[in-house]
C-alpha positions in Angstrom: -7.5 32.2 32.7 -4.5 32.3 30.3 -2.3 33.7 33.0 -3.4 31.0 35.4 -2.5 28.4 32.9 0.9 29.9 32.4 1.5 29.7 36.2 0.4 26.1 36.4 2.2 25.0 33.2 5.7 24.3 34.7 4.2 22.2 37.4 2.9 19.7 34.9 6.3 18.3 33.9 7.1 16.5 31.7 3.8 16.9 29.9 2.4 20.3 28.8 -1.4 20.4 28.7 -3.1 23.1 26.7 -6.8 23.6 26.3 -6.7 24.7 22.7 -4.4 25.6 19.8 -5.2 29.3 20.5 -3.8 28.9 24.0 -0.7 27.1 22.6 -0.1 30.1 20.3 -0.5 32.4 23.1 2.2 30.7 25.1 4.9 31.2 22.6 7.0 33.3 24.9 6.0 31.6 28.2 8.1 29.3 30.3 6.0 26.4 28.9 7.7 26.9 25.5 11.1 25.9 26.9 9.5 22.9 28.6 7.9 21.9 25.2 11.3 22.3 23.5 12.9 20.1 26.1 10.2 17.5 25.6 10.7 17.5 21.8 14.4 16.8 22.4 13.7 14.2 25.1 14.6 10.5 24.8 11.0 9.6 24.1 11.0 11.9 21.1 14.2 10.3 19.8 12.5 6.9 20.2 9.6 8.0 18.0 12.0 9.0 15.2 14.5 6.2 15.8 12.3 3.3 17.0 15.2 0.9 17.5 16.2 2.9 20.6 13.0 1.6 22.2 13.7 -2.1 21.9 17.5 -2.3 21.6 18.2 -1.8 25.4 16.1 -4.9 26.1 17.6 -7.1 23.3 18.4 -10.6 24.5 20.2 -13.7 23.2 16.9 -15.4 22.6 15.8 -12.6 20.4 19.2 -12.8 18.6 18.6 -16.5 17.9 15.1 -16.0 16.5 16.2 -12.9 14.4 19.0 -14.9 12.8 16.8 -17.8 11.9 14.2 -15.4 10.4 16.9 -13.4 8.6 18.4 -16.5 7.0 14.9 -17.7 5.9 14.0 -14.4 4.3 17.5 -14.2 2.7 17.1 -17.6 1.0 13.7 -16.4 -0.2 14.7 -12.9 -1.5 17.8 -13.9 -3.5 15.9 -16.0 -6.2 13.0 -13.6 -6.1 15.2 -10.6 -6.6 16.7 -12.2 -9.7 13.2 -13.0 -11.0 11.7 -9.6 -10.3 14.5 -7.9 -12.2 13.2 -9.8 -15.2 9.7 -8.5 -14.5 11.1 -4.9 -14.3 12.9 -5.4 -17.7 16.4 -4.9 -16.1 19.5 -7.0 -15.8 19.3 -9.6 -13.0 21.9 -7.9 -10.8 19.6 -4.9 -10.3 17.2 -7.1 -8.4 20.0 -7.9 -5.9 21.0 -4.2 -5.8 17.5 -3.4 -4.7 17.3 -6.2 -2.0 19.6 -5.1 0.8 19.3 -1.3 1.5 15.8 -1.7 2.9 17.1 -4.3 5.4 19.5 -1.8 6.9 17.4 1.3 6.8 14.4 -0.4 8.3 16.5 -1.6 11.3 16.8 2.1 12.4 13.5 3.6 11.2 10.9 0.7 11.0 8.0 0.3 13.5 7.0 -3.2 12.4 9.0 -6.2 13.5 7.7 -8.3 10.6 7.9 -6.1 7.5 10.7 -6.6 5.0 11.5 -4.0 2.3 12.7 -5.0 -1.1 11.7 -5.7 -4.8 8.2 -6.9 -5.3 6.2 -8.2 -8.2 3.9 -5.2 -8.4 6.6 -2.6 -8.0 8.7 -4.3 -10.6 5.7 -4.3 -13.0 5.3 -0.5 -12.5 9.0 0.0 -13.0 8.8 -1.8 -16.3 6.0 0.5 -17.5 7.7 3.8 -16.7 11.5 3.2 -17.2 11.5 1.7 -20.7 13.8 -1.1 -19.5 16.6 1.4 -19.0 18.6 1.1 -15.7 19.3 4.8 -15.6 15.6 5.6 -15.6 14.9 3.0 -12.9 17.5 4.4 -10.6 16.4 8.0 -11.1 12.8 6.9 -10.5 13.9 5.3 -7.2 15.6 8.6 -6.1 12.7 10.8 -7.0 10.1 8.4 -5.5 12.1 8.4 -2.3 12.2 12.2 -2.2 8.4 12.3 -2.7 7.9 9.7 0.0 10.2 11.6 2.5 8.3 14.8 1.8 5.0 13.1 2.5 6.4 11.6 5.7 7.6 15.0 7.0 4.4 16.7 6.0 2.4 13.8 7.5 0.4 13.3 4.3 -0.3 9.6 4.9 -4.0 10.4 4.9 -3.9 10.8 1.1 -3.6 7.0 0.9 -7.0 6.7 2.4 -8.6 8.0 -0.8 -7.5 4.9 -2.6 -10.3 2.5 -1.7 -10.1 -1.2 -1.1 -11.9 -2.1 -4.4 -9.3 0.0 -6.3 -6.4 -1.8 -4.6 -8.0 -5.2 -5.2 -8.7 -4.4 -8.8 -5.1 -3.3 -9.4 -3.5 -6.2 -7.6 -5.7 -8.8 -9.4 -4.9 -7.2 -12.8 -1.2 -7.1 -11.9 -1.2 -10.8 -11.0 -2.6 -11.7 -14.4 -0.2 -9.3 -16.2 2.9 -10.5 -14.3 1.9 -14.2 -14.4 1.1 -14.2 -18.1 4.2 -12.2 -18.8 6.3 -15.2 -17.5 4.6 -17.7 -19.8 7.2 -16.9 -22.5 10.0 -17.9 -20.2 8.2 -20.9 -18.9 7.8 -22.2 -22.5 11.1 -20.9 -23.8 9.6 -18.5 -26.3 11.6 -15.5 -27.5 10.9 -12.1 -29.1 7.6 -11.7 -27.3 6.6 -8.0 -26.8 5.9 -6.7 -23.3 2.6 -4.9 -23.9 -0.1 -7.1 -22.5 -2.5 -7.5 -25.4 0.4 -7.9 -27.9 2.0 -10.4 -25.5 -1.2 -12.5 -25.4 -1.4 -12.5 -29.2 2.2 -13.3 -29.9 2.4 -16.0 -27.2 -0.5 -18.0 -28.8 0.9 -17.2 -32.2 4.3 -18.7 -31.4 3.1 -21.5 -29.1 4.4 -24.0 -31.7 8.0 -22.9 -30.9 7.8 -24.1 -27.3 11.1 -25.6 -26.1 10.3 -28.9 -24.5 13.1 -28.7 -21.9 12.0 -25.3 -20.6 8.4 -26.3 -20.5 9.0 -29.5 -18.6 11.4 -27.9 -16.2 9.1 -24.9 -15.6 6.1 -27.2 -14.9 8.1 -29.4 -12.5 9.3 -26.4 -10.6 5.7 -25.1 -10.2 4.5 -28.4 -8.9 7.4 -28.6 -6.4 6.8 -25.1 -5.2 3.1 -25.8 -4.7 3.8 -29.1 -2.9 6.3 -27.5 -0.6 3.9 -24.6 0.2 1.0 -27.0 1.0 3.4 -29.1 3.1 4.3 -26.0 5.2 0.7 -24.8 5.5 -0.4 -28.2 6.9 2.6 -28.8 9.2 1.4 -29.5 12.8 2.5 -27.0 15.4 5.5 -27.7 17.6 5.1 -28.5 21.3 7.7 -29.2 24.0 6.5 -32.9 24.4 7.8 -33.8 21.0 10.8 -36.3 21.0 14.1 -34.8 19.9 14.1 -36.8 16.7 10.7 -35.6 15.8 11.7 -32.0 16.5 14.8 -32.3 14.3 12.7 -33.8 11.5 10.1 -31.0 11.8 12.9 -28.4 11.8 14.4 -29.8 8.6 11.0 -30.0 6.9 10.2 -26.4 8.0 13.5 -25.1 6.7 13.0 -26.8 3.3 9.5 -25.6 2.8 10.3 -22.0 4.0 13.3 -21.8 1.7 11.5 -23.6 -1.1 12.3 -20.8 -3.7 16.0 -21.2 -3.1 15.8 -25.0 -3.0 13.9 -25.3 -6.3 16.1 -22.7 -8.1 19.3 -24.3 -6.8 18.1 -27.7 -7.9 17.2 -26.4 -11.4 20.6 -24.7 -11.7 22.3 -27.9 -10.8 20.4 -29.8 -13.5 21.3 -27.1 -16.0 25.0 -27.3 -15.0 24.9 -31.1 -15.5 23.6 -30.6 -19.0 26.2 -27.9 -19.6 29.0 -30.3 -18.7 27.7 -32.9 -21.3 27.8 -30.2 -24.0 24.0 -30.1 -24.5 21.8 -27.3 -23.0 18.0 -27.7 -23.3 17.3 -24.6 -21.2 17.5 -20.9 -21.6 19.8 -19.7 -18.9 20.0 -16.4 -17.0 23.5 -15.7 -18.3 26.2 -13.5 -17.1 25.6 -11.3 -14.1 27.8 -8.4 -13.1 29.9 -9.5 -10.1 30.6 -7.5 -7.0 28.9 -4.8 -5.1 27.3 -1.9 -6.9 29.4 1.3 -7.0 28.4 4.2 -4.7 27.4 7.1 -7.0 24.8 9.8 -7.6 21.7 8.8 -9.5 22.0 9.5 -13.2 20.4 12.9 -13.9 21.0 12.5 -17.6 21.7 9.6 -19.9 23.6 9.3 -23.2 21.9 7.4 -26.0 22.7 6.7 -29.6 20.6 9.8 -30.5 22.3 12.1 -28.1 22.0 13.1 -24.4 18.7 13.0 -22.6 18.5 15.7 -20.0 17.0 15.5 -16.5 13.9 17.4 -17.6 13.3 15.1 -20.5 13.8 12.0 -18.3 11.2 13.4 -15.8 8.8 14.1 -18.7 9.3 10.6 -20.1 8.5 9.0 -16.7 5.4 11.2 -16.5 2.6 9.7 -14.3 5.1 7.2 -12.9 6.4 9.9 -10.5 3.0 9.9 -8.8 1.9 6.2 -9.3 5.1 4.6 -8.2 5.6 6.4 -4.8 1.9 6.2 -3.9 1.6 2.5 -4.7 4.8 1.8 -2.9 3.6 3.5 0.2 0.2 1.9 -0.1 1.6 -1.7 -0.4 4.1 -1.2 2.3 1.8 0.3 4.9 -1.0 -2.2 4.1 1.4 -5.1 4.7 2.7 -3.5 7.9 -0.7 -2.8 9.4 -2.0 -6.3 8.5 0.8 -8.1 10.4 0.7 -5.5 13.2 -3.0 -6.3 13.7 -2.4 -10.0 13.5 0.5 -9.9 16.1 -1.1 -7.3 18.4 1.2 -4.2 18.0 0.9 -0.9 16.3 2.8 0.8 13.5 3.2 4.5 12.9 2.2 5.2 9.3 4.1 8.5 9.0 7.2 6.8 10.4 6.8 4.1 7.8 6.7 6.8 5.1 10.1 8.1 6.3 11.5 4.5 6.3 10.5 3.6 2.8 11.4 7.1 1.5 14.9 6.9 2.9 15.3 3.4 1.6 14.6 4.4 -2.0 16.7 7.6 -1.7 19.8 5.8 -0.3 19.2 2.8 -2.5 19.4 4.9 -5.6 22.9 5.7 -4.7 23.7 2.0 -5.0 21.8 1.4 -8.3 18.5 0.2 -6.7 15.1 0.6 -8.4 12.0 1.5 -6.3 11.2 -1.0 -3.6 8.3 -1.5 -1.1 7.1 -3.9 1.5 6.8 -7.5 0.4 3.8 -9.5 1.7 5.3 -12.9 0.9 8.6 -12.3 2.6 7.0 -10.5 5.5 4.9 -13.7 6.0 8.0 -15.8 6.0 9.6 -13.4 8.5 6.6 -13.6 10.8 6.3 -17.4 10.6 10.0 -17.7 11.3 9.4 -16.1 14.7 11.2 -12.8 14.1 11.4 -10.6 17.3 12.8 -7.3 16.0 13.8 -5.6 12.7 17.3 -6.8 13.4 16.5 -9.9 11.4 16.8 -7.6 8.3 20.6 -7.2 9.1 21.1 -10.9 8.5 19.0 -10.8 5.3 21.0 -7.8 4.0 24.3 -9.4 4.8 23.3 -12.6 3.0 22.4 -10.6 -0.2 25.7 -8.7 -0.1 27.6 -12.0 0.2 25.7 -13.5 -2.7 26.6 -10.4 -4.8 30.3 -10.7 -3.9 30.7 -14.5 -4.2 27.8 -16.3 -5.9 27.1 -14.3 -9.0 29.1 -16.6 -11.1 26.8 -19.5 -10.1 23.7 -17.5 -11.0 24.7 -18.0 -14.7 23.3 -21.5 -14.7 19.8 -20.6 -13.3 17.2 -21.5 -16.0 14.8 -18.7 -16.8 11.9 -21.3 -16.6 12.7 -21.8 -12.9 12.6 -18.1 -12.2 9.4 -17.9 -14.1 7.9 -20.6 -11.9 8.9 -18.7 -8.8 7.2 -15.5 -10.1 4.0 -17.2 -11.1 3.7 -19.0 -7.8 4.5 -15.7 -5.9 1.8 -13.6 -7.7 -0.9 -16.2 -7.9 -2.3 -15.4 -4.4 -2.6 -11.7 -5.4 -5.6 -12.5 -7.6 -8.5 -12.3 -5.1 -11.5 -14.2 -6.4 -13.5 -13.7 -3.2 -13.7 -9.9 -3.4 -16.2 -10.0 -6.3 -18.7 -12.1 -4.3 -18.1 -10.2 -1.1 -18.8 -6.8 -2.7 -21.9 -8.2 -4.4 -23.3 -9.1 -1.0 -22.1 -6.1 0.9 -22.2 -3.1 -1.4 -22.7 -3.6 -5.1 -21.8 -0.1 -6.1 -18.2 -0.8 -5.1 -18.0 -3.2 -8.0 -17.8 -0.2 -10.3 -14.4 1.1 -9.2 -13.2 -2.5 -8.9 -14.1 -3.4 -12.5 -12.9 0.0 -13.8 -9.5 -0.5 -12.2 -9.2 -4.1 -13.2 -10.1 -3.7 -16.8 -8.2 -0.4 -17.5 -5.0 -1.7 -15.8 -4.5 -4.1 -18.7 -4.3 -1.0 -21.0 -2.2 1.3 -18.8 -1.7 1.0 -15.1 -2.0 4.7 -14.4 -5.3 4.9 -16.2 -6.7 2.0 -14.3 -5.7 3.4 -10.9 -6.9 6.9 -11.8 -10.2 5.7 -13.2 -10.9 3.5 -10.1 -10.0 6.4 -7.8 -12.2 8.8 -9.6 -15.2 6.4 -9.5 -14.7 5.9 -5.8 -14.5 9.7 -5.2 -17.7 10.2 -7.3 -19.5 7.6 -5.2 -18.3 9.3 -2.1 -19.4 12.7 -3.3 -22.8 11.3 -4.3 -23.3 10.2 -0.7 -22.3 13.7 0.5 -24.6 15.5 -2.0 -27.5 13.2 -1.6 -27.5 11.9 2.0 -30.2 9.6 3.1 -32.7 11.3 5.4 -34.7 9.3 7.9 -38.2 10.7 8.5 -40.2 10.1 11.7 -43.9 10.8 11.5 -45.9 11.9 14.5 -47.0 15.0 16.3 -43.5 16.4 15.6 -42.0 15.7 12.1 -38.3 14.8 12.5 -35.9 14.8 9.6 -32.6 13.1 10.5 -29.8 12.9 7.9 -27.7 9.7 8.3 -24.5 11.6 7.6 -22.9 15.1 8.0 -24.5 18.0 6.1 -22.5 19.8 3.4 -23.5 22.5 0.9 -24.0 20.1 -2.0 -26.9 18.5 0.0 -29.0 21.7 0.2 -31.1 21.0 -2.8 -31.9 17.4 -1.8 -32.6 18.7 1.8 -34.9 21.4 0.4 -36.9 18.9 -1.7 -37.2 16.5 1.3 -38.3 19.2 3.7 -40.9 20.5 1.2 -42.3 17.1 0.3 -42.5 16.0 3.9 -43.5 19.2 5.8 -45.8 20.9 3.3 -47.8 17.9 2.4 -50.6 18.8 0.0 -49.8 22.5 -0.1 -48.8 22.3 -3.8 -52.2 20.9 -4.6 -54.2 23.2 -2.3 -52.5 26.6 -1.9 -53.2 28.4 1.3 -53.4 25.2 3.4 -50.7 24.1 5.7 -50.3 21.1 8.0 -51.1 21.9 11.7 -47.9 20.5 13.2 -44.5 21.9 14.1 -41.3 20.8 12.3 -38.2 19.6 13.9 -35.4 19.2 11.3 -31.8 18.3 10.8 -30.6 16.3 13.7 -27.4 14.8 12.4 -25.4 12.2 14.4 -22.2 12.3 12.4 -21.7 15.9 11.2 -18.1 17.0 11.4 -18.7 20.0 13.6 -20.5 20.8 16.8 -23.8 20.9 14.8 -23.8 17.1 15.0 -25.8 17.3 18.2 -27.9 20.3 17.3 -31.7 20.2 16.9 -33.2 22.9 14.8 -36.8 24.1 15.5 -38.6 26.2 12.9 -41.0 28.8 14.0 -43.3 31.4 12.4 -43.4 29.4 9.2 -47.1 29.0 8.9 -47.8 32.6 7.9 -44.7 32.7 5.6 -46.0 29.5 4.0 -49.4 31.0 3.4 -47.8 34.2 2.0 -45.4 32.4 -0.3 -48.1 29.9 -1.4 -50.6 32.6 -2.2 -48.1 34.6 -4.2 -46.6 31.6 -5.9 -43.1 32.7 -5.0 -40.4 30.2 -3.9 -39.8 29.9 -0.2 -36.2 31.1 0.4 -35.5 30.4 4.1 -36.7 29.6 7.5 -35.5 31.3 10.6 -34.4 28.7 13.1 -33.3 28.6 16.7 -31.0 25.9 18.0 -31.5 24.2 21.4 -28.0 25.5 22.3 -29.4 29.1 21.8 -27.2 29.8 18.7 -29.3 31.5 16.0 -29.0 30.0 12.5 -30.9 29.8 9.2 -32.0 26.7 7.4 -31.8 27.5 3.6 -34.2 25.7 1.3 
């Protein structure tokens, strides 16, 4: 048979069909090997690794128009957000802009989602603030190491590891992060200073110093929040466009849509104009962003050591200082990015390649670290703006990246006048949707046990993020292992006693299976030794076992005499000899 398959192999060009991995190994030196090599080097293989080769030949002027509109919309959104998220990360504002453009260019070549945008996010900025001690050198090194880890996972196709972080854990983390990030901006919204960053200390000192609130910052921050909310509601309730609209109505709708989509840039620019007006008069009631380094970041290797007042911190010491961040940051970055990509792919009826997405985000962080970027991931808010703007391909990211670079080169002097209260309003309105109030009621109705990992993650994340994620994941794994060790067994009474596990059988379930078999099959033997039920036993028909035993029915024979013997002697019953319907001998251990 193997020789016959070798003869037929070349006739199946360009696809090589093998019946099993063993056959594939056996053909290592056959002509099919050369054909497989040529297939791996074919244009379709290059398209899988460089997805832009698939859509670029069909690119049209209409696509270019829609991509430019979407890119400008996302660019006007990401610039104020990047400045604000740098504050969340505890870094100078320019580092937010340094992190906002590399993903736009890398994703053009490697991305498989037309909607996804990579850049700084609220959750990733929060994680960076926990593990980098507000030191830019640590943040840049963390981006480099996270990118290397993500690239390794992509090449090894380890995206399946993300499946072990359950939905309740994710929801618990994002809800806690929304509260932590939002409350962390109250100090900027009210103009308070010298507030610590640890959450519980932050809550205490915020209420302790509430009497020092600056009236100008508080009023401006609340006005910005109201304007952002009003513009968001206006966009959400905007009627859809249709060709029968008069030109004047279409123009008005376009202006309203542009204003509501770029609401962050509009509100921040207006606040900066107000602050500049006060600066001209010689009175400044607001806390301002201040000086921002002008120009593009230098191209240089990530800092593998850092010099402080106490001496030089080596690379090994920096890695030890970041600790669990080297696992939490890359995993949460991958999880957030792939979740956003899959959500919009499902909504817009296309598919994404999870392992290819790992490569894209890994290369983004690795190359971004050469330009002083901190770790980035996929942004749900900006991806929504991208999709609603009608983006057609990842080429829209090129426009976004170019806009960020232009702002770094020409607009940084204007960023000086942006009030911190306005940026705080942008952050609070951005993270508010992350708090999912419906998940608690949904889990209560569907599966109440899943509230355990949700609550464990949610509560412990206020203490330390890594402890919250670790605790929630462990609780989820324990619940999963409990279902494996104690599977539910359906029992059908009748002339033939049928025991049917509802899931696959694994060795931790042997004790539970033994108890179930004894209690169901032996009946009153324990009370009346020497007696046995006069019916055969059919056991272990599993519909979801991971192996071929899923469709196997086990029949036990010659058990009556063994039962009488073991019952009379009082010895435990060790095993039953069984025969499968597929004629494969086996033993059922009890």
